C-alpha positions in Angstrom: -21.0 -80.9 17.9 -22.6 -77.8 19.0 -20.7 -74.6 19.3 -21.7 -71.7 21.5 -20.3 -68.4 21.4 -19.2 -67.0 24.7 -20.8 -63.8 25.5 -19.1 -61.7 28.5 -21.2 -59.4 30.5 -19.6 -55.6 31.2 -16.4 -57.2 32.6 -13.8 -57.7 29.9 -11.9 -61.1 29.4 -7.8 -61.0 29.7 -6.9 -61.6 26.1 -3.3 -62.2 26.8 -0.4 -61.1 28.9 3.3 -60.7 28.9 6.4 -59.6 31.0 4.9 -56.5 32.8 1.7 -56.0 31.0 -1.7 -57.4 30.4 -4.1 -57.0 27.2 -8.0 -56.5 28.3 -10.7 -56.2 25.8 -7.9 -55.0 23.5 -6.5 -52.2 25.7 -2.9 -53.0 27.2 -2.4 -52.3 30.8 1.1 -52.0 32.2 1.7 -53.5 35.6 -0.6 -55.0 38.4 -4.3 -54.1 38.1 -7.8 -55.1 39.2 -10.5 -56.0 36.3 -14.3 -56.3 37.7 -17.4 -55.6 36.1 -17.0 -51.8 36.6 -13.8 -51.8 34.5 -10.0 -51.9 34.7 -7.9 -50.2 37.4 -4.5 -50.0 38.6 -3.4 -51.8 41.8 -0.4 -51.0 44.2 -0.3 -54.8 45.0 -0.6 -57.1 48.3 -0.2 -53.8 50.4 -3.5 -52.3 49.1 -6.4 -54.1 50.3 -8.7 -51.2 50.1 -8.8 -51.0 46.3 -10.0 -54.8 46.3 -12.1 -54.3 49.2 -14.2 -52.0 46.8 -15.1 -55.0 44.9 -17.4 -56.5 47.8 -20.6 -55.1 46.4 -20.0 -56.6 43.0 -17.9 -59.7 43.4 -18.4 -63.0 45.4 -14.8 -64.3 44.9 -11.5 -62.4 43.9 -8.8 -64.4 42.2 -5.4 -62.8 43.0 -2.7 -63.5 40.5 0.7 -63.8 42.5 3.3 -63.3 39.6 4.9 -66.2 37.8 4.4 -68.3 40.6 2.1 -69.2 43.4 2.9 -67.0 46.6 1.1 -66.7 50.2 -1.0 -63.5 50.6 0.0 -61.6 53.4 -2.5 -61.4 56.2 -3.0 -57.8 55.8 -4.5 -58.5 52.4 -6.4 -61.7 53.1 -8.0 -60.9 56.5 -9.7 -57.9 55.3 -11.2 -59.3 52.1 -12.3 -62.4 54.0 -13.9 -60.5 56.8 -15.9 -58.5 53.8 -17.2 -61.6 52.7 -15.2 -62.0 49.8 -14.1 -65.4 48.6 -9.9 -64.9 48.1 -8.1 -67.5 46.0 -4.5 -67.2 45.5 -2.7 -68.6 42.3 -0.3 -67.6 39.9 -1.1 -64.8 37.2 -1.5 -67.1 34.3 -3.9 -69.7 36.2 -5.8 -66.5 37.8 -6.3 -65.1 34.4 -7.5 -68.3 32.9 -9.8 -69.1 35.8 -11.2 -65.4 35.6 -12.0 -66.0 32.0 -13.8 -69.2 32.4 -15.9 -68.0 35.3 -16.6 -64.6 33.5 -18.1 -66.5 30.3 -20.3 -68.6 32.7 -21.8 -64.9 34.1 -20.1 -65.3 37.6 -20.0 -62.4 40.0 -16.0 -62.5 40.1 -13.1 -60.0 40.0 -9.4 -60.3 39.2 -6.5 -58.8 41.2 -3.5 -59.7 39.3 0.7 -58.8 39.5 2.3 -59.2 36.2 4.4 -62.0 35.3 
């Protein structure tokens, strides 16, 4: 069996999460956040499409973590992102974090906008 070390680009992986927080690259972040190649920033949630739209130049797909359960994204979030050419995938926050980490390890142009569980 051959083992390869996963090397991340400038973006940091999600190491863990819990009630109301995420651990990204050794840093604890409270509440909703956006993670991308440019770093970590807080996010006001579904009614803050501008913060996610800023990712259009650096990401092809944004994984949106909707909390403990999968939820429908409001059109006020999904429509502007899709109009900007961003792929948008909504899933539970745990699934979004796992998917983000896998594709990040492959060097993909992705971002994560996630609500805490």
